[in-house]
C-alpha angles and dihedrals in degrees: 000000000000091000093044092055094039089058090048094053094042088055090059094047092047094046089053093048092048091051089051092052093047095244092122139012136237087257092051091046089053087053090049093057094036089051089056092050092051089050094044089050093055089045100052092044094054092037091057094050093044094047092057088049110039103014143271103270097048092053092050089054090050090050095051088047093060093041089055097049093046095048091049087055089050093058092058097042112144095196141018091251092056090047090055092051095046087048089059093058091045089051095054087065095038089054093064101040101075097036095051093040093056091046089051093046092049089054100051098042122078119242096252095060103022097099097045095043092049091048088047090055086051088067088069089045097050091047084065089074092050091046093050092050091048090050093051093047093057104026098045097064095038108036106007129233103299096073089053090064091056092063098071087044091064096042094046090055091051093050093051088058096045093050089057084070096047124106116246119241109282089207094055091046091052095049089051087054094249093133100157091052090046091055092049091050094048089053090052090053096046091047088053099042110012093193090068092067088096086077088069087097086072091074100035094130127037094241114024117218093254091065094064103018129101095267094059095088120085089237090068089077088067096048134067130309097021095042091075092049094049090052090051092048093051094049094050094043093052093049095046097045093048090050098047096039094047094047092046097041100039101035095085092047089048095050094044093057090078102026144040122280090254096049093042090053090046093053089045089055093054091047092051090056085077091068097073090041089062092053090051092052085048093053093057100042107036095078091050107044137048121266091235093048094047093049092047096051098039092050091050090050092048094048089055096047094046089054092052091049088060096064110030126085132233093258090049094061107277095141096054091043093050090048088059088046091055091050090053092046090050090048094050091048094047091052096046102038102029103034115013104043096054091047094059099067137055121256095258093055101026099105091041094047094046090046094049089053095045088044089062089046092049089048091055085058088068092066100025095074092054092047091048091048090054093048091048091049092047102036110012122210095343090061095047093050094044087054088055090051090053091055094050088052092053090054087053095051093046099049093043096048102034108013124123126200115248103163103089103062148038123279120279113260 
């Protein structure tokens, strides 16, 4: 997931630099971001279906392979149009990586530490934004943007090899009726991390109820009681993804409007430090508070700070306040995408349910960059920040009106 989000943030930094150099235009940059959204939507949809059929680990390897090939093509792009096309291929792989990674983690971690540990893993994910900003700050002036694309290529190849040694999800194996393999993989997990032995309850029966029960078929997602959860997941995923991607992708452009490239990238680096801070906060609170309460409070705080960032200047504290805003954005996204969504669905449909919700969110990213570009052109930074405020308020309304609490018990089988 670190590599996936590094690539995402890197794309925003590179696009801002190319715009400054005149190699692209604001319209082409919007197409660049939208193309990534289209590819990611296709990738996450396919990954969710495949992960429920052939396993979590194998799908992660496939997604990383597509991301690696696409990113390598980006490094050699002769034109902006070629770069956009290559970005689509890379995004197909990138779309599936975080979704299936979070599903996998939710299935191998026991309930009492699931929220905290996934949020802790989010520290590494969040550091990817900081790492990409630092890399851009030093590499763009020295070596240009092409070498930056080679970094995810090397990392992707290493991760494919490492995943070949990772255990498959015991929950998924049990639901598929592969009881013996599930027991073996659970033993591997317990040997590597004894505290996870509590997860042994997930394979207490050779074939769990969900494997043969009425909720096992894909159509169950579109009937009560899962339909309400699917709609909730889709709404939350759209709001979280638009907020996060808009902040990461457009923050460098917003900052460079009133500063040099070097100063804008430096400010962006400071702001992106807020992302890992949000995950650290999540690590300490998610085992102690409800999912609904955490989402409601953090989204209200985020809305207030985004509104403040719309109207204060750099000398009045814009950069520190934007850092706090980035922390809250990352915290809300970690809770929704990493913890809450997988908990809403039974094991047989967990990857598919999460993927359907995230497909909707990825499709929203096709239009969101054009909308954000229009807002930026017409209203500048205040328009962008007030748009982020609106996304936070949507999260508050959804979790208050439709949210269900999932923190207190084990995952549904």
